Legacy VTK file of the C-alpha trace (Angstrom):
# vtk DataFile Version 3.0
C-alpha trace
ASCII
DATASET POLYDATA
POINTS 761 float
-3.231 -12.725 56.436
-0.688 -11.419 53.952
-0.580 -12.769 50.397
2.424 -14.726 49.236
4.972 -12.672 47.287
4.766 -12.968 43.517
7.334 -15.416 42.215
8.991 -13.860 39.185
11.458 -15.641 36.943
14.971 -14.221 37.094
15.725 -11.515 34.530
18.928 -10.828 32.648
20.098 -7.464 33.978
22.709 -5.065 32.630
24.798 -5.860 35.706
24.593 -9.545 34.891
25.499 -8.932 31.230
28.650 -7.127 32.275
29.550 -9.824 34.765
28.788 -12.838 32.561
29.968 -11.492 29.219
30.556 -14.892 27.605
27.080 -16.337 28.158
25.732 -17.987 25.009
22.773 -16.207 23.458
20.250 -17.382 20.793
20.902 -14.494 18.417
20.738 -16.622 15.254
17.332 -17.969 16.250
16.193 -14.346 16.509
17.344 -13.608 12.952
20.632 -11.838 13.693
23.745 -12.690 11.694
27.119 -13.300 13.322
28.481 -9.924 12.234
25.363 -8.156 13.461
25.644 -9.734 16.913
29.334 -8.805 17.036
28.434 -5.203 16.186
25.836 -5.064 18.971
28.501 -6.143 21.452
30.808 -3.483 20.075
28.159 -0.772 20.440
27.387 -1.749 24.026
30.887 -2.678 25.110
29.493 -5.931 26.450
27.074 -8.638 25.481
23.452 -7.485 25.291
20.959 -8.473 27.929
18.222 -10.789 26.713
15.854 -7.790 26.567
18.331 -5.764 24.553
18.898 -8.726 22.247
15.149 -8.954 21.652
15.040 -5.259 20.802
17.956 -5.373 18.402
16.578 -8.483 16.705
13.271 -6.810 15.810
14.639 -3.329 15.145
17.421 -4.669 12.923
15.087 -7.028 11.074
14.609 -6.471 7.361
11.068 -5.270 7.935
12.046 -2.544 10.418
15.553 -1.501 9.399
15.392 -1.632 5.573
18.970 -2.889 5.747
18.962 -4.325 2.213
17.012 -1.498 0.589
18.302 1.732 2.176
21.062 2.246 -0.360
18.518 2.196 -3.177
15.634 4.051 -1.509
17.823 7.137 -1.058
17.037 7.983 -4.666
13.511 8.993 -3.702
14.923 11.787 -1.550
17.689 12.709 -3.957
15.365 12.991 -6.953
12.505 14.969 -5.426
11.295 17.286 -8.227
11.859 20.973 -7.546
8.235 21.672 -8.361
7.119 19.298 -5.614
9.268 20.600 -2.751
6.835 23.375 -1.784
3.942 20.961 -1.183
5.940 18.291 0.681
5.389 19.071 4.365
6.718 15.734 5.678
8.736 13.314 3.597
10.144 9.845 4.100
11.287 8.777 7.540
8.131 9.561 9.524
5.116 7.320 9.953
3.606 8.758 6.760
4.267 11.583 4.331
2.237 14.781 4.373
1.447 17.093 1.459
-0.133 20.542 1.355
-3.331 20.666 -0.738
-4.192 24.324 -0.171
-6.892 26.208 1.757
-5.043 25.332 4.977
-5.558 21.602 4.445
-2.961 18.837 4.323
-3.192 15.165 3.462
-1.205 12.217 4.756
-1.242 8.826 3.066
0.789 5.638 3.006
0.639 2.022 1.849
2.143 -0.958 3.708
2.201 -4.723 3.437
0.928 -7.481 5.709
1.736 -10.333 3.369
3.145 -13.162 5.448
0.794 -12.754 8.428
-2.124 -12.889 5.997
-0.991 -16.248 4.683
-0.606 -17.711 8.183
-3.954 -16.405 9.442
-5.823 -14.686 6.591
-8.562 -12.836 8.490
-6.487 -11.477 11.362
-3.429 -10.895 9.156
-5.401 -8.697 6.784
-7.442 -7.013 9.528
-4.399 -5.980 11.529
-2.753 -4.795 8.332
-5.612 -2.317 7.950
-5.457 -1.403 11.625
-1.721 -0.750 11.470
-1.803 1.553 8.458
-4.750 3.478 9.924
-2.720 4.125 13.104
0.224 5.334 11.001
-2.068 7.972 9.510
-3.599 8.823 12.893
-0.130 9.309 14.381
0.541 12.204 11.998
-2.321 14.107 13.644
-4.843 13.342 10.904
-8.334 11.945 10.854
-8.311 8.793 8.676
-10.936 9.229 5.943
-10.568 6.236 3.602
-8.705 3.001 2.918
-7.747 1.075 -0.228
-6.339 -2.414 -0.652
-4.186 -4.172 -3.241
-4.522 -7.980 -3.108
-2.736 -10.761 -4.965
-3.286 -14.497 -4.730
-2.330 -17.723 -6.462
-4.488 -19.203 -9.234
-8.140 -18.441 -8.577
-9.091 -22.110 -8.765
-6.320 -23.325 -6.413
-7.561 -24.832 -3.135
-5.218 -22.677 -1.073
-6.542 -19.539 -2.751
-9.968 -20.685 -1.629
-8.598 -20.810 1.918
-6.735 -17.509 1.938
-8.787 -15.111 -0.195
-12.134 -15.221 1.679
-10.355 -14.705 5.003
-8.308 -11.792 3.704
-11.372 -10.112 2.207
-13.372 -10.576 5.399
-10.455 -9.216 7.422
-10.024 -6.108 5.253
-13.753 -5.473 5.108
-14.556 -6.355 8.696
-11.897 -4.142 10.267
-12.481 -1.189 7.940
-16.265 -1.428 8.216
-16.112 -1.506 12.016
-13.838 1.546 12.018
-16.367 3.347 9.844
-13.869 3.994 7.053
-14.930 3.665 3.415
-12.880 1.338 1.207
-12.818 3.294 -2.043
-10.466 1.425 -4.349
-7.947 -1.303 -4.928
-6.864 -4.294 -6.976
-7.425 -8.038 -7.093
-4.891 -10.050 -9.102
-4.264 -13.783 -9.505
-1.012 -15.411 -10.608
0.654 -18.759 -9.842
3.713 -17.101 -8.266
1.586 -15.764 -5.401
0.435 -19.266 -4.401
1.782 -19.736 -0.886
2.728 -16.060 -0.662
-0.231 -13.720 -1.178
0.235 -9.960 -1.164
-1.983 -7.902 1.116
-1.126 -4.219 0.760
-3.287 -1.669 2.585
-3.388 2.089 2.030
-4.934 4.730 4.261
-5.414 8.447 3.699
-6.076 11.076 6.322
-6.903 14.780 6.416
-5.569 17.402 8.796
-4.977 21.118 9.018
-1.552 21.993 7.673
-0.503 23.456 11.021
-1.570 20.383 12.986
1.123 17.851 12.031
2.348 15.550 14.826
5.755 13.866 14.770
7.336 10.877 16.525
9.862 12.497 18.834
10.532 12.655 22.555
11.627 16.152 23.518
11.758 18.050 26.770
13.442 16.555 29.799
10.828 15.727 32.415
8.058 15.024 29.884
6.120 11.875 30.598
5.986 8.810 28.365
2.429 7.483 28.278
1.385 4.100 26.897
-2.316 4.132 26.044
-4.852 1.972 24.260
-5.123 -1.790 24.492
-3.194 -3.834 27.021
-0.148 -5.793 25.881
-0.698 -9.483 25.238
1.183 -12.456 23.887
-0.356 -12.271 20.430
1.955 -11.266 17.614
5.206 -11.621 19.534
7.751 -10.779 16.868
4.883 -10.922 14.374
5.315 -8.706 11.311
8.918 -7.812 12.075
9.977 -11.487 12.017
7.466 -12.905 9.545
8.359 -10.294 6.923
12.107 -10.834 7.335
12.499 -14.438 6.216
11.289 -16.806 3.540
8.585 -19.384 4.107
10.317 -22.748 4.038
8.300 -25.917 3.789
9.552 -27.027 7.204
9.296 -23.597 8.778
5.721 -23.681 10.076
6.723 -24.195 13.667
9.000 -21.129 13.548
6.254 -18.732 12.570
5.229 -16.451 15.445
1.628 -15.786 16.332
-0.229 -13.327 14.135
-1.597 -10.219 15.842
-5.262 -10.166 16.821
-7.191 -7.015 16.046
-10.107 -5.293 17.811
-11.512 -2.650 15.437
-13.937 -1.284 18.015
-11.033 -0.591 20.387
-9.235 1.167 17.530
-12.291 3.262 16.707
-12.382 4.535 20.282
-8.604 5.087 20.206
-8.962 7.193 17.038
-11.561 9.468 18.587
-9.554 9.725 21.800
-6.411 10.713 19.857
-8.236 13.288 17.757
-9.561 14.990 20.890
-6.064 14.955 22.373
-4.667 16.479 19.176
-7.368 19.155 19.089
-6.336 20.174 22.603
-2.637 20.122 21.578
-1.627 17.952 24.523
1.277 15.929 23.047
4.778 16.877 21.950
5.373 13.517 20.260
3.381 10.436 19.412
4.028 7.001 17.927
1.832 4.014 17.218
2.847 0.515 18.270
3.018 -1.581 15.134
5.829 -3.838 13.995
8.349 -4.345 16.837
5.839 -2.959 19.337
7.284 -1.276 22.426
10.818 -1.767 21.123
10.057 0.382 18.112
7.941 3.025 19.842
10.446 3.754 22.599
13.547 3.736 20.420
12.099 5.824 17.586
10.677 8.437 19.952
13.939 8.647 21.877
16.157 8.602 18.775
14.215 11.420 17.124
14.141 13.533 20.258
16.693 15.697 21.995
17.875 13.417 24.758
17.095 10.055 26.263
14.326 8.140 27.942
13.908 6.048 31.088
11.139 3.434 31.103
9.748 1.213 33.862
8.685 -1.711 31.729
6.846 -3.454 34.563
4.301 -0.608 34.556
3.053 -1.540 31.069
-0.561 -2.789 31.367
-0.733 -6.480 30.438
-3.444 -8.865 29.327
-1.209 -11.771 30.298
0.630 -11.413 33.612
3.019 -14.238 32.771
4.769 -12.277 30.023
8.481 -11.724 30.567
10.289 -8.508 29.511
11.529 -9.921 26.196
7.982 -10.865 25.216
6.566 -7.512 26.244
9.194 -5.743 24.156
8.529 -7.918 21.083
4.739 -8.129 21.359
2.860 -6.576 18.456
-0.508 -6.457 20.181
-2.722 -4.025 18.318
-4.537 -0.790 19.120
-1.730 0.751 21.202
-0.109 4.193 21.097
2.675 5.967 22.936
2.680 9.719 23.636
5.127 12.214 25.055
3.280 14.667 27.311
4.599 17.610 29.319
3.811 17.536 33.063
1.531 20.570 32.625
-0.620 18.690 30.084
-0.614 15.279 31.748
-3.809 15.705 33.778
-5.791 16.899 30.744
-4.369 14.071 28.647
-5.342 11.443 31.199
-8.802 12.961 31.583
-9.536 12.584 27.880
-8.343 8.963 27.974
-10.614 8.331 30.938
-13.525 9.955 29.106
-13.088 7.511 26.220
-12.407 4.586 28.592
-8.934 4.161 27.128
-6.327 2.668 29.442
-3.417 5.098 29.846
-0.329 4.582 31.983
2.784 6.671 32.552
5.625 4.205 32.030
8.593 6.527 31.659
10.133 9.950 31.404
12.204 11.887 28.882
15.671 12.888 30.099
18.883 14.333 28.715
21.037 11.217 29.193
21.246 10.315 25.517
20.412 6.726 26.553
17.315 4.560 26.486
17.116 2.693 29.776
14.499 0.270 31.049
13.913 -1.221 34.455
11.988 -4.309 35.472
10.847 -4.147 39.093
13.747 -1.894 39.896
16.450 -3.793 38.022
17.994 -2.265 34.916
17.502 -4.565 31.926
18.134 -2.142 29.019
20.792 0.561 28.635
21.400 1.427 24.969
21.964 4.436 22.696
18.546 4.690 21.002
19.921 5.758 17.630
21.819 2.478 17.405
18.475 0.685 17.365
16.423 3.099 15.274
18.859 4.581 12.765
22.244 2.888 12.921
21.378 -0.680 12.038
23.240 -2.680 9.408
23.252 -1.425 5.824
23.934 -3.947 3.096
24.951 -3.436 -0.495
23.575 -6.791 -1.596
25.054 -8.465 -4.688
23.128 -7.645 -7.855
22.956 -9.905 -10.892
20.725 -9.882 -13.932
18.591 -13.067 -13.899
20.122 -15.839 -15.971
16.932 -16.210 -18.002
16.249 -12.501 -18.561
17.593 -12.317 -22.124
15.723 -15.463 -23.146
12.555 -14.129 -21.539
12.803 -10.821 -23.375
13.804 -12.495 -26.623
10.756 -14.757 -26.810
8.161 -12.322 -28.079
5.492 -14.946 -28.610
5.220 -14.050 -32.274
4.044 -17.555 -32.969
1.021 -17.279 -30.658
-2.070 -17.615 -32.828
-4.155 -14.445 -33.024
-7.875 -14.328 -33.746
-8.587 -13.020 -37.233
-12.323 -13.450 -37.738
-15.128 -11.565 -36.084
-16.373 -14.668 -34.271
-12.930 -15.385 -32.843
-12.385 -11.770 -31.842
-15.717 -11.870 -29.985
-14.793 -15.150 -28.275
-11.452 -13.673 -27.225
-13.174 -10.648 -25.733
-15.578 -12.833 -23.747
-12.724 -15.028 -22.502
-10.798 -11.996 -21.303
-13.720 -10.266 -19.612
-14.584 -13.491 -17.757
-11.009 -14.167 -16.616
-10.440 -13.774 -12.842
-8.138 -10.759 -13.237
-10.613 -8.817 -15.373
-13.962 -10.112 -14.153
-16.405 -8.225 -11.921
-14.931 -7.767 -8.404
-18.285 -7.113 -6.720
-17.995 -10.367 -4.781
-15.110 -8.670 -2.955
-16.145 -5.023 -2.918
-19.697 -5.727 -1.758
-18.148 -6.895 1.499
-16.662 -3.428 1.982
-18.587 -0.324 3.003
-17.656 2.196 0.324
-19.897 5.070 1.370
-19.771 5.268 5.161
-19.062 8.829 6.494
-20.993 10.200 3.511
-18.034 11.849 1.767
-17.351 9.223 -0.907
-18.081 10.520 -4.404
-16.351 7.781 -6.435
-15.530 4.228 -5.384
-14.723 0.825 -6.847
-14.870 -0.051 -9.687
-14.086 3.525 -10.781
-10.577 4.300 -12.040
-9.827 6.036 -8.734
-11.657 6.439 -5.457
-12.641 9.974 -4.496
-13.716 11.583 -1.226
-14.557 15.106 -0.147
-12.009 16.657 2.192
-14.771 18.032 4.407
-18.532 17.629 4.629
-19.181 21.300 3.925
-16.871 21.727 0.940
-16.217 20.586 -2.619
-12.428 20.102 -2.389
-11.702 16.423 -2.971
-9.039 13.725 -2.930
-8.619 10.949 -5.497
-6.526 7.827 -4.959
-5.553 4.868 -7.105
-3.261 1.879 -6.564
-1.769 -0.076 -9.443
0.918 -2.619 -10.233
1.726 -5.261 -12.820
4.099 -8.047 -11.832
4.286 -9.482 -15.353
5.467 -6.170 -16.794
8.019 -5.820 -14.009
9.316 -9.344 -14.549
9.931 -8.497 -18.199
11.576 -5.132 -17.415
11.747 -3.947 -13.801
12.672 -0.370 -14.712
9.830 -0.001 -17.211
7.461 -2.126 -15.119
7.703 0.236 -12.133
7.127 3.212 -14.426
4.139 1.521 -16.039
2.601 0.979 -12.590
3.266 4.617 -11.761
1.841 5.747 -15.091
-1.338 3.726 -14.681
-2.052 5.007 -11.170
-1.257 8.555 -12.325
-3.558 8.125 -15.323
-6.354 6.619 -13.212
-6.339 9.636 -10.917
-6.302 12.071 -13.841
-9.152 10.197 -15.545
-11.473 11.259 -12.715
-10.497 14.910 -13.198
-8.102 15.119 -10.239
-4.563 16.490 -10.480
-1.929 13.886 -9.415
0.074 15.285 -6.512
2.160 12.648 -4.698
3.150 8.982 -4.585
3.433 6.215 -2.024
4.668 2.715 -2.794
4.754 -0.831 -1.496
7.645 -2.746 -3.077
6.975 -6.502 -2.919
9.914 -8.695 -3.917
11.607 -12.020 -3.181
14.700 -12.609 -1.067
17.264 -9.782 -1.032
19.920 -12.445 -0.666
19.203 -13.500 -4.257
21.237 -11.299 -6.662
18.552 -11.659 -9.342
15.875 -10.345 -6.971
18.111 -7.444 -5.980
18.617 -6.591 -9.647
14.832 -6.493 -10.083
14.459 -4.392 -6.948
17.218 -1.907 -7.763
15.935 -1.416 -11.303
12.358 -0.943 -10.119
13.413 1.663 -7.513
15.500 3.485 -10.116
12.595 3.423 -12.548
10.139 4.728 -9.980
12.467 7.492 -8.766
13.213 8.608 -12.321
9.532 8.409 -13.255
8.372 10.531 -10.334
11.048 13.086 -11.107
9.872 13.271 -14.725
6.206 13.551 -13.741
7.046 16.182 -11.123
5.502 14.393 -8.135
7.319 13.293 -4.966
7.485 9.908 -3.233
6.274 10.649 0.285
6.981 7.247 1.820
6.028 3.621 1.614
7.128 0.131 2.462
9.544 -2.553 1.276
8.424 -6.155 1.621
11.186 -8.701 0.951
11.279 -12.479 1.276
8.044 -12.898 -0.652
8.770 -16.401 -1.833
8.165 -19.966 -0.853
11.417 -21.871 -0.669
13.470 -20.578 -3.581
10.579 -19.542 -5.784
10.014 -15.771 -5.637
6.825 -13.978 -6.537
6.690 -11.811 -9.614
8.446 -8.561 -8.684
5.497 -6.398 -7.712
5.872 -2.693 -7.016
2.418 -1.424 -6.050
2.118 2.323 -6.585
-0.410 4.601 -4.915
-1.041 8.051 -6.386
-2.860 10.827 -4.570
-4.644 13.541 -6.519
-6.600 16.675 -5.666
-9.708 18.033 -7.368
-10.965 21.565 -6.688
-14.618 20.663 -7.122
-15.888 17.087 -6.737
-19.112 17.989 -8.527
-17.029 18.231 -11.722
-15.557 14.740 -11.364
-15.586 12.372 -14.334
-17.063 8.894 -13.803
-16.300 5.875 -15.958
-19.915 4.905 -16.789
-21.268 5.391 -20.304
-24.840 6.648 -19.828
-25.732 9.217 -22.494
-27.155 8.176 -25.832
-25.453 9.724 -28.842
-22.261 10.813 -27.127
-19.199 10.358 -29.296
-16.445 7.957 -28.286
-12.844 9.103 -28.650
-9.709 7.061 -28.122
-6.878 9.228 -26.810
-3.255 8.231 -27.382
-1.419 5.868 -29.724
-2.129 2.174 -30.174
0.797 -0.114 -31.028
1.272 -3.855 -31.449
2.289 -4.423 -27.792
1.391 -7.708 -26.121
4.394 -8.514 -23.910
3.041 -9.308 -20.444
-0.527 -8.730 -21.642
-3.675 -10.304 -20.259
-4.331 -11.777 -23.699
-1.023 -13.648 -23.694
-1.593 -14.676 -20.084
-5.236 -15.751 -20.249
-5.420 -17.228 -23.734
-1.953 -18.767 -23.980
-0.461 -18.844 -20.470
2.573 -17.106 -21.955
4.987 -14.560 -20.509
7.735 -13.144 -22.675
8.934 -10.245 -24.789
8.913 -6.670 -23.582
6.178 -4.687 -21.821
4.459 -1.728 -23.474
6.560 1.357 -24.129
6.551 3.991 -21.391
6.226 7.641 -22.407
5.798 9.743 -19.276
5.676 13.007 -21.217
2.668 11.597 -23.060
1.132 10.557 -19.717
1.488 14.145 -18.482
-0.104 15.437 -21.671
-2.974 12.956 -21.449
-3.553 13.859 -17.807
-3.603 17.550 -18.662
-6.301 16.998 -21.300
-8.399 14.761 -19.012
-8.215 17.198 -16.094
-9.062 20.270 -18.152
-11.788 18.513 -20.103
-13.365 17.413 -16.831
-13.169 20.907 -15.342
-14.679 22.499 -18.439
-17.464 19.937 -18.896
-16.155 18.712 -22.271
-16.430 15.001 -21.440
-19.211 13.050 -19.787
-17.245 9.885 -18.942
-13.696 8.583 -19.185
-11.883 5.297 -18.568
-8.201 4.469 -18.858
-7.144 1.759 -21.307
-4.888 -0.814 -19.656
-5.276 -4.541 -18.916
-7.152 -6.250 -21.742
-6.956 -3.217 -24.013
-9.675 -1.116 -25.588
-12.267 -3.903 -25.667
-12.116 -4.431 -21.899
-12.190 -0.678 -21.178
-15.195 -0.259 -23.477
-16.997 -3.231 -21.926
-16.369 -2.026 -18.369
-17.752 1.449 -19.091
-20.810 0.063 -20.851
-21.454 -2.391 -18.033
-21.035 0.373 -15.463
-23.566 2.519 -17.319
-26.758 1.941 -19.286
-25.791 2.069 -22.948
-24.357 -0.015 -25.718
-21.775 1.221 -28.180
-21.047 1.029 -31.873
-17.406 1.348 -32.807
-15.471 1.165 -36.077
-11.998 -0.280 -36.493
-9.966 2.332 -38.404
-8.876 1.232 -41.866
-5.216 1.468 -40.914
-5.596 -0.719 -37.805
-5.453 -4.477 -37.336
-8.727 -5.349 -35.510
-6.959 -7.598 -32.997
-4.334 -4.981 -32.125
-6.961 -2.229 -32.041
-9.144 -4.149 -29.587
-6.656 -5.886 -27.275
-3.320 -4.049 -27.310
-2.190 -2.770 -23.891
-0.282 0.269 -25.125
0.078 2.791 -22.302
-0.862 6.460 -22.271
-4.400 5.927 -23.536
-7.962 6.596 -22.406
-11.423 6.337 -23.907
-13.796 9.258 -23.369
-17.453 10.018 -24.086
-17.894 13.519 -25.563
-21.263 15.297 -25.880
-21.898 16.299 -29.478
-22.235 19.918 -28.400
-18.661 19.871 -27.065
-16.972 17.868 -29.828
-15.341 20.814 -31.554
-14.011 22.325 -28.326
-12.692 18.980 -27.166
-10.938 18.086 -30.409
-9.507 21.599 -30.628
-8.058 21.152 -27.120
-6.424 17.840 -28.104
-5.072 19.278 -31.347
-3.663 22.350 -29.643
-1.830 20.180 -27.115
-0.670 17.621 -29.645
-2.562 14.673 -28.177
-3.817 12.086 -30.689
-7.603 11.845 -30.439
-9.479 9.527 -32.784
-13.251 9.254 -32.932
-14.014 5.545 -32.932
-17.748 5.296 -32.326
-20.907 6.398 -30.605
-22.993 5.408 -27.584
-26.340 3.870 -28.480
-28.842 3.299 -25.668
-31.122 1.280 -27.957
-28.380 -0.988 -29.220
-27.843 -2.719 -25.841
-24.747 -4.343 -27.293
-21.162 -3.667 -28.171
-21.006 -3.721 -31.938
-17.644 -3.671 -33.680
-18.827 -2.897 -37.186
-17.831 -5.483 -39.719
-16.591 -7.845 -36.981
-19.134 -8.847 -34.324
-22.054 -7.802 -32.168
-22.022 -8.796 -28.481
-25.210 -8.217 -26.441
-24.678 -6.472 -23.108
-26.630 -9.209 -21.334
-24.263 -11.909 -22.572
-21.280 -9.744 -21.719
-22.599 -9.130 -18.189
-23.156 -12.840 -17.543
-19.595 -13.636 -18.572
-18.183 -10.762 -16.525
-20.182 -11.149 -13.325
-20.267 -14.905 -12.884
-16.594 -15.737 -12.384
-15.804 -14.897 -8.761
-19.131 -16.092 -7.312
-18.619 -19.419 -9.085
-15.143 -19.722 -7.593
-15.762 -18.459 -4.068
-19.480 -18.850 -3.492
LINES 1 762
761 0 1 2 3 4 5 6 7 8 9 10 11 12 13 14 15 16 17 18 19 20 21 22 23 24 25 26 27 28 29 30 31 32 33 34 35 36 37 38 39 40 41 42 43 44 45 46 47 48 49 50 51 52 53 54 55 56 57 58 59 60 61 62 63 64 65 66 67 68 69 70 71 72 73 74 75 76 77 78 79 80 81 82 83 84 85 86 87 88 89 90 91 92 93 94 95 96 97 98 99 100 101 102 103 104 105 106 107 108 109 110 111 112 113 114 115 116 117 118 119 120 121 122 123 124 125 126 127 128 129 130 131 132 133 134 135 136 137 138 139 140 141 142 143 144 145 146 147 148 149 150 151 152 153 154 155 156 157 158 159 160 161 162 163 164 165 166 167 168 169 170 171 172 173 174 175 176 177 178 179 180 181 182 183 184 185 186 187 188 189 190 191 192 193 194 195 196 197 198 199 200 201 202 203 204 205 206 207 208 209 210 211 212 213 214 215 216 217 218 219 220 221 222 223 224 225 226 227 228 229 230 231 232 233 234 235 236 237 238 239 240 241 242 243 244 245 246 247 248 249 250 251 252 253 254 255 256 257 258 259 260 261 262 263 264 265 266 267 268 269 270 271 272 273 274 275 276 277 278 279 280 281 282 283 284 285 286 287 288 289 290 291 292 293 294 295 296 297 298 299 300 301 302 303 304 305 306 307 308 309 310 311 312 313 314 315 316 317 318 319 320 321 322 323 324 325 326 327 328 329 330 331 332 333 334 335 336 337 338 339 340 341 342 343 344 345 346 347 348 349 350 351 352 353 354 355 356 357 358 359 360 361 362 363 364 365 366 367 368 369 370 371 372 373 374 375 376 377 378 379 380 381 382 383 384 385 386 387 388 389 390 391 392 393 394 395 396 397 398 399 400 401 402 403 404 405 406 407 408 409 410 411 412 413 414 415 416 417 418 419 420 421 422 423 424 425 426 427 428 429 430 431 432 433 434 435 436 437 438 439 440 441 442 443 444 445 446 447 448 449 450 451 452 453 454 455 456 457 458 459 460 461 462 463 464 465 466 467 468 469 470 471 472 473 474 475 476 477 478 479 480 481 482 483 484 485 486 487 488 489 490 491 492 493 494 495 496 497 498 499 500 501 502 503 504 505 506 507 508 509 510 511 512 513 514 515 516 517 518 519 520 521 522 523 524 525 526 527 528 529 530 531 532 533 534 535 536 537 538 539 540 541 542 543 544 545 546 547 548 549 550 551 552 553 554 555 556 557 558 559 560 561 562 563 564 565 566 567 568 569 570 571 572 573 574 575 576 577 578 579 580 581 582 583 584 585 586 587 588 589 590 591 592 593 594 595 596 597 598 599 600 601 602 603 604 605 606 607 608 609 610 611 612 613 614 615 616 617 618 619 620 621 622 623 624 625 626 627 628 629 630 631 632 633 634 635 636 637 638 639 640 641 642 643 644 645 646 647 648 649 650 651 652 653 654 655 656 657 658 659 660 661 662 663 664 665 666 667 668 669 670 671 672 673 674 675 676 677 678 679 680 681 682 683 684 685 686 687 688 689 690 691 692 693 694 695 696 697 698 699 700 701 702 703 704 705 706 707 708 709 710 711 712 713 714 715 716 717 718 719 720 721 722 723 724 725 726 727 728 729 730 731 732 733 734 735 736 737 738 739 740 741 742 743 744 745 746 747 748 749 750 751 752 753 754 755 756 757 758 759 760
């Protein structure tokens, strides 16, 4: 008995598209504008097939095409510092940037967003965000060695924050822990503007030999196109590419596509399989399947190669046999990769996949046609120039307009906000700040992450920067920090982006590592809002100028638009990741104060600067004025002192001064260590300003008495202000601000550590 033939729904073929050129198509429902659809027809000389329409809709989405940001992002390439060009092995445009760190080693790192999916389904949205950025790093030929995360939510006490935050944290931790990757750093920030639109930004860093870089390109006619990893399912159809390219409207729930579902154990196997394939040098090009799935992988490989590509889409392994071509092309199922393999290497490639029990299927072949074609059971359903999808999408010069309330916002400096003047009130202010959700102990979150798996972590949260050894048998290390401040950026986008850059740069230098390169995740509202585009353009300009001044390149990153609910945008939030290198991790500088009798020095200048500060936010719920002054030359000078002092053993501990000012920095270092501290407010300083100002370009360091002269001579020779403000006292077990207040460490710890457990269990 013969089985009945499979009944397949009719497909829209290229032949049919030419014949029935006036058929109505749902291009608007797929996010394409009238002019964009008209341009697609012009490119093809006919209407697109339904499969081609699906591909253009995801590839020309805001998330994939950067159509509203390209004109501004060009500055990162145009302003690459001359000093940085020698170390930049791969810049923007690939899956991740790569920098040379010496001794034959290279590092690749990148940060990306998974904001909207994480609101819809917090655990899977965050988990697949981690999985996606790890595959970006893997695709460059590197072994992923660590992850970081930058998280932002609505008010900590809001019911929806209670829904979203635990799921996001479990997703980040669960996926990373199962992969066996340490989570070494990050941020957790609360603000009302993120209610309904949390930010989940994930960073991954990988290590490779400098001669082992892999690129996403399909070269060599006759080479095979292999899809390997997980099978394609219906989860995440149009997921990130669509979710990240539109605002969340109150009535828009039904329009939201399914969020991708991750399998970290499948990804772990895929990583090891890929690394063995790379070691054997069996691929000429490779691309992960993330946003836009097969549409993206095929078009980017073909567009970056020397010719074209022919694909038999029906050969793609499926989890769901009912999927139609459009769904297969738009699916964002996780843990999938696509490789270009020469015929001579195909057998060895397939053998390694079989060894690791990874499904691998040849679905196409590279050719010299200059076209990307796809067939479905023998019928041609796609015939397009691949560059039109990958590189020739729409480019918009969006209208830019300074927000109507910007002058009023900057003009209201909050000078009437009452400031504490007595010792008791200064102490109460310090306790209120240290117990606030943004400044409180984050152990409730970080204890859910494995920070030390693989055994190469030497610094991890809550240190200023995470640090890992490059290899198990060496002392060369990497340091990474991520930072951002939406309040500062709201007050001044240009300065706000530079302040985020400066803080991440400073955090890396505080550990003793030399800042080397930058990645960024630019989280903003709708690009169709001129005020948002003003914020975005100013922030990009500020970041590009800042990197040029600091002498470090932007290697890549991510733009996340439409971060708003209805017409209410989030605070403009550029999140900046800085990578640093340290020659010897044994000479790193921790933040913990542990040694009795060491002298405390405050480096840098303190000014009366409270615009956008945690004090104004926590105590008064106020946002106005101007953010702290940015002085990037001073940041370079401070970094130089911190790095050299660490190398020469002149300091025992260091901590940057930022949110909450000197008091919070002092408290965090005392709580991290085992000592109390006695400090004196200088006669020429206002105690409130001295303790809580957020002036940039500052750090607090603990200096052994035996090294005091050498350290102060170094600061004097370089022209860096260094003021001795106190001493560590192991017997004191308190922070004593002489003449003002004495706060026992036990009371401080209770205030600091109790906040998040009380809110989230």
